[in-house]
TORPAKE-909528 format. One record per residue (C-alpha): residue in three letters; x, y, z. Coordinates in nm, 2 decimals. Each point is the difference from the previous one (the first is absolute). Layout:
N
<rec><type>ALA</type><xx>X</xx><yy>Y</yy><zz>Z</zz></rec>
...
END
This chain:
58
<rec><type>MET</type><xx>8.90</xx><yy>7.80</yy><zz>11.13</zz></rec>
<rec><type>ALA</type><xx>-0.23</xx><yy>0.26</yy><zz>-0.10</zz></rec>
<rec><type>THR</type><xx>-0.01</xx><yy>0.13</yy><zz>-0.36</zz></rec>
<rec><type>ILE</type><xx>-0.05</xx><yy>0.36</yy><zz>-0.14</zz></rec>
<rec><type>LYS</type><xx>-0.12</xx><yy>0.11</yy><zz>-0.33</zz></rec>
<rec><type>ILE</type><xx>0.19</xx><yy>0.29</yy><zz>-0.16</zz></rec>
<rec><type>LYS</type><xx>-0.14</xx><yy>0.21</yy><zz>-0.30</zz></rec>
<rec><type>GLN</type><xx>0.20</xx><yy>0.24</yy><zz>-0.21</zz></rec>
<rec><type>ILE</type><xx>-0.20</xx><yy>0.32</yy><zz>-0.03</zz></rec>
<rec><type>LYS</type><xx>0.25</xx><yy>0.24</yy><zz>-0.16</zz></rec>
<rec><type>SER</type><xx>0.24</xx><yy>-0.03</yy><zz>-0.31</zz></rec>
<rec><type>ARG</type><xx>0.35</xx><yy>-0.10</yy><zz>0.03</zz></rec>
<rec><type>THR</type><xx>0.10</xx><yy>0.23</yy><zz>-0.28</zz></rec>
<rec><type>ASN</type><xx>0.26</xx><yy>0.28</yy><zz>0.09</zz></rec>
<rec><type>ARG</type><xx>0.07</xx><yy>-0.17</yy><zz>0.33</zz></rec>
<rec><type>PRO</type><xx>0.36</xx><yy>-0.08</yy><zz>0.12</zz></rec>
<rec><type>ILE</type><xx>0.14</xx><yy>-0.33</yy><zz>-0.08</zz></rec>
<rec><type>ASP</type><xx>-0.01</xx><yy>-0.13</yy><zz>0.35</zz></rec>
<rec><type>GLN</type><xx>-0.37</xx><yy>0.06</yy><zz>0.03</zz></rec>
<rec><type>LYS</type><xx>-0.05</xx><yy>-0.18</yy><zz>-0.33</zz></rec>
<rec><type>ARG</type><xx>0.21</xx><yy>-0.29</yy><zz>0.12</zz></rec>
<rec><type>THR</type><xx>-0.20</xx><yy>-0.02</yy><zz>0.33</zz></rec>
<rec><type>LEU</type><xx>-0.33</xx><yy>-0.01</yy><zz>-0.20</zz></rec>
<rec><type>ASP</type><xx>0.16</xx><yy>-0.29</yy><zz>-0.22</zz></rec>
<rec><type>SER</type><xx>0.09</xx><yy>-0.19</yy><zz>0.31</zz></rec>
<rec><type>LEU</type><xx>-0.35</xx><yy>0.03</yy><zz>0.13</zz></rec>
<rec><type>GLY</type><xx>-0.13</xx><yy>-0.13</yy><zz>-0.33</zz></rec>
<rec><type>LEU</type><xx>-0.17</xx><yy>0.32</yy><zz>-0.10</zz></rec>
<rec><type>THR</type><xx>0.05</xx><yy>0.07</yy><zz>-0.37</zz></rec>
<rec><type>LYS</type><xx>-0.32</xx><yy>0.18</yy><zz>-0.11</zz></rec>
<rec><type>MET</type><xx>-0.24</xx><yy>0.24</yy><zz>0.15</zz></rec>
<rec><type>ASN</type><xx>-0.29</xx><yy>-0.14</yy><zz>0.20</zz></rec>
<rec><type>LYS</type><xx>0.18</xx><yy>-0.34</yy><zz>0.02</zz></rec>
<rec><type>VAL</type><xx>-0.08</xx><yy>-0.18</yy><zz>0.34</zz></rec>
<rec><type>VAL</type><xx>0.26</xx><yy>-0.24</yy><zz>0.16</zz></rec>
<rec><type>GLU</type><xx>0.00</xx><yy>-0.20</yy><zz>0.31</zz></rec>
<rec><type>HIS</type><xx>0.29</xx><yy>-0.04</yy><zz>0.23</zz></rec>
<rec><type>GLU</type><xx>0.06</xx><yy>-0.13</yy><zz>0.35</zz></rec>
<rec><type>ASP</type><xx>0.00</xx><yy>0.28</yy><zz>0.26</zz></rec>
<rec><type>THR</type><xx>0.38</xx><yy>0.01</yy><zz>0.09</zz></rec>
<rec><type>PRO</type><xx>0.21</xx><yy>0.28</yy><zz>0.11</zz></rec>
<rec><type>ALA</type><xx>0.20</xx><yy>-0.01</yy><zz>-0.33</zz></rec>
<rec><type>VAL</type><xx>-0.33</xx><yy>0.05</yy><zz>-0.20</zz></rec>
<rec><type>ARG</type><xx>-0.12</xx><yy>0.27</yy><zz>0.23</zz></rec>
<rec><type>GLY</type><xx>0.33</xx><yy>0.18</yy><zz>-0.06</zz></rec>
<rec><type>MET</type><xx>-0.04</xx><yy>-0.02</yy><zz>-0.37</zz></rec>
<rec><type>ILE</type><xx>-0.36</xx><yy>0.14</yy><zz>0.03</zz></rec>
<rec><type>ASN</type><xx>0.12</xx><yy>0.29</yy><zz>0.21</zz></rec>
<rec><type>LYS</type><xx>0.26</xx><yy>0.08</yy><zz>-0.26</zz></rec>
<rec><type>VAL</type><xx>-0.25</xx><yy>0.03</yy><zz>-0.28</zz></rec>
<rec><type>SER</type><xx>-0.30</xx><yy>0.09</yy><zz>0.21</zz></rec>
<rec><type>HIS</type><xx>-0.10</xx><yy>0.30</yy><zz>-0.22</zz></rec>
<rec><type>LEU</type><xx>-0.03</xx><yy>-0.25</yy><zz>-0.29</zz></rec>
<rec><type>VAL</type><xx>-0.19</xx><yy>-0.29</yy><zz>0.16</zz></rec>
<rec><type>LYS</type><xx>-0.28</xx><yy>-0.06</yy><zz>0.23</zz></rec>
<rec><type>VAL</type><xx>-0.06</xx><yy>-0.30</yy><zz>0.23</zz></rec>
<rec><type>VAL</type><xx>-0.34</xx><yy>-0.16</yy><zz>-0.07</zz></rec>
<rec><type>GLU</type><xx>-0.16</xx><yy>-0.16</yy><zz>0.29</zz></rec>
END
């Protein structure tokens, strides 16, 4: 299965708890951190939820 790289581009400070938990489940804990996940509908849904905080790196 294909993989995608996700980079956190904005801070999690002053964000709702559900967005912080979504970032945690993606493995993003610090600014500019890049993680790699399989491209599944669940991961895409998490990316859509915090799309203003992350960027998909191709």
